[in-house]
N, C-alpha and C positions, 0 to 999 in steps of 0.2 A: 842411115842419113848422118852426115857429120854433125858434131855439136856446133851450135850456132851461137856466136858471141855478140854481145851488145856492150856499149859503154854508157855509163850514167852521166847526164849533163850536169849533175851537181859537182862533177870533177872538171867541168869546163866553164866555171862561173865567170871567168874573165873574158870569155869569147862571146861574140854575138851568136845567136842560135844558128843562123845560116852557116856561119864560119865553123861552128862546132860540128854541125852535121857533115859538112864537107870533110873536115879533118877525120871524123869517125869513119865515113865511107871510104875515103882515100886510104885509110890505114888497113882496110880489109875486113871491117866488122860487117855482120849481117843485120845489125839493128842498133837501136838507141833506146836507152832507158831515160825517158824525158821527165825530169823533175820540174813540174809546173812552178813558175816563180815570177816575180814581178818583171824580170828581165828576159825570161825564157817562156814565152807564151803565158801571159797573165790571165788566168781563167775568170777574173773579175773585170777585165777590160770591157768596154762597151762593144768592141768589135771582136770579141773572143771567138765567135762562130766563123767570122771571116778568117781570123788567124788560124783556126783549126783546119779549115778547108785548104788554106794556103800550105799549111804544114803537111797535110795529107798528100797534096800534089808533089811537094818537095821530097817526101819520103818515097813516093812511087818513082820519081825520077832517079833517086839515088839507090833504089832497090833496097831500102832499109825497112825492116820490121820495127815495131815499137811496143814498149811497155810504158804505161803512164805511172809515174812515181809522184808521191804527195808529201814528201818530207821537207818541204821548204821551211826555213826557220822563222821568218818574220812576215810571211805573206798575209796572215790573218790578223796579226797584232804586232805592230812595229816596236812595241815596248816589252814584249814577253815572248821569248823563244818557244816556238812550237805550240803556242796557245792561240785560241782555245782548242780543246780536244774532246773526244767522246766521253771523257770522265771529268770534265770541268764542272764545277759546282753550279755555275750559271746555266739555266735552261736556254737562255738566248745564245750563250757561247757554244753549247753543244749543238744547237740548231745551225749555227754558223759553220761548224765543222762538217755536219751532214750536208749542208748546202755546197760546201767546197768539194767534198768527195763525190757528190752527185754531179756537179759540173765537170769534175775530172773524168767521170765515167762517160759523160756526153762527149767530151773531147776525144776520149778513147774510141767511142763509137764512130765518130767522123773519120778518125785516122786508121780504123781497123786494128786497134791495139789488141795484143794477145792477152793483156791483163791490166787491171788497175790495182796497184799495190798501196796499202795503207797500214797504219798502226793504231794502237789503242790510246796512247797517252799516259801521262803520269798523274795519279791521283794526288792532289795537293793536300797540305796539312788541314785537318779538320773534316776531310771526306771519309766517311765510313766505307769499309770494304764492301758491305752488302749493297749500299746505295750506288757505289761506283759500278758494281757488277750489273745491277739492274739498268743503269744508264747505258752501259756498254752493250748489253744484249739488245736493248731497244734501238740504239743508234746503228749498230752493225746490221740489225734486221732491216732497217730502213734503207741502208746502203745496198744490201744484198738484193732487195726488191727492185731498186733502180737498175742495178747491174743486170738482173735477169730480164728486165723489160727492154734494156738497150742492147742486150746480147753481148755484154762484156764480162769477162771473168773478174770477179771481186776476190782479191787475195790478201789476207791479213798477215802481216809480218810480226812475229814475236820479236820484241826489242828488249835488250837488257835494261832493267830498271823500270819498265813500264808495267801497266796492269796485265798485259799479256806478254809474258817474258820468255816462256819456253814453248816448245811444240806441244807439250802436254796441256799447257794453258790454252793454246789454240784449239786443241781437240775438244776440250770441255766447252769452250765458247761455241765452236762449230755445232756441237750437238744441241745446245740451247737455241741457237739461231734457227736451226732446222725445225725445232719444235715450235718456236715462236712464229716464224714466217713461212716455213716450208721451202725456203730458198737455200741454194748451196752456198758454201763459203770455202774457197780454196786457201791453200797455204802459200804464203810468200816466204820461202826459205832462204835466209841469209846464213850460209854455212859458217861464216866467221862467228856469228852469235852463239853457235854451239860451243865454241872454244871459250867464249866469255863466261857463259853460265855454267859450263862443265856438265851440261845435262846429257849429252850424247856425243859420240864420235861423229864428226860432220858427214863423213862418207856413209856411215851407218844410218844417219837420219835421212839421207837421200833415198836409200833403199827402203827403209821402214815406211816412209810417207810417199812413196812413188805414185800412188793412186790419187794423191790429194794436192800435189804441187802445181800451182798456177804459174809461178815464176821463181827463178833462182837468182840470188846475188852472191857474188864471190869477191874475195879480196884476201890478203894475208892478214893475220891477227895474232896477237900473243894471248896465251891462256890467261883468262881473268881480267883482261884489259880491253875495253871497248874503244879501240882505235884502229881505223881502217888503214892498212899499210900496203905499200907496193909489194908485189909478189917477191918472195924470197927474203923478206925482212921480218917474218914472224914465225909462228909455230905450226901453221897450217900445212897439212900433207895434201897439197893441191893435186898432185898426180893421183892420189887415192880418190879424191872428190871427182876428178874428171873421169876416172875409171868407173866410179859408181854411176855417174850420169850416163856414161856410155852404156853401161850394163843394163840400165832400165830403159834404154832407147829414148832418152829425153829429147824431144824435138822442139821445145820452146826455147826462147832466148835465154842464154846464161849471161847475166848482166854484171859487168865489172864495175864495182863501186869504190872509187877512190876520191872521196869527197874533200880530202885535204890537199889534193894535188893540183888544184886549178892553176897555181902559179907556174907550173911546169907541164901543163897539159899537152903542149906541143910535142913533148918528148914522151910523156907517160902514156898517152893514147896509143901510139904505135908500138912502143916497147912492151906494153902489157900484153898485147895480142901476140907479139912475137914470142914472148916468154911462155904463154899458154900453149901455142902451137908446137913449141919445142918439147912439150911435156904431155901431148895428147897420147892416149892409148895407142899402141902400135897399129891397130887396124885403122884408126882414124887418121893417124899420121901418114899412113900409106895412101889413104884416100886423098889427103890434102896434096 
């Protein structure tokens, strides 16, 4: 089966959602990575269920698969980027994040999402590592339980600088969540983050964690610098990553994440897929 590509709507922030979906579909993608946000399906809107059902119908019409993303910057707090998180000191704040992730899972269930991707958050000054870890295990366990109940894959993404930064951090958390809740936790692997942390070769990470990957994000990136770049502008050996995904028979969406390119999305959406298809492994390229 050919690799299936999606484009993340955090890179189409200046487009209406319907227009972004049309652009993504018309460019030849197989799916969309939908970042829930105030302008792209607000999960806290009173009519969120209607919006989700309408989106599901639109995705079916366009023949697009979907992954639900939860990295909106100011959806929960307009004055603090990405806050509150699963490691926020406020119990009320942590509950707010769990509520959001649970709502994201429910949106995903309506739309038939392949996965719901989320991250841990950054412990703020004064938060002890031990208490942050306990909050994290508890919060992720709650999210995993909702996901299992709704039939949606919960996939946690290691993020540079966050409480879960590497795939090894994810593996430790996964083990504790399984003990705590008995529920599975998949890996949301952003291959670029491997270059930032220097933990592993990105292609090697794909192979090593092949049995645990719930969704994959790709982009170019420079070693040690957490900045999502268009393909060809960083240090990523993308042909090797594509070869690794091909080699493990990865059949879920491979999500292009260019969150800083909304101002030229009209060009970057089609160009990114063209760039990728020109570098597919030979067997895949022939199939295309």
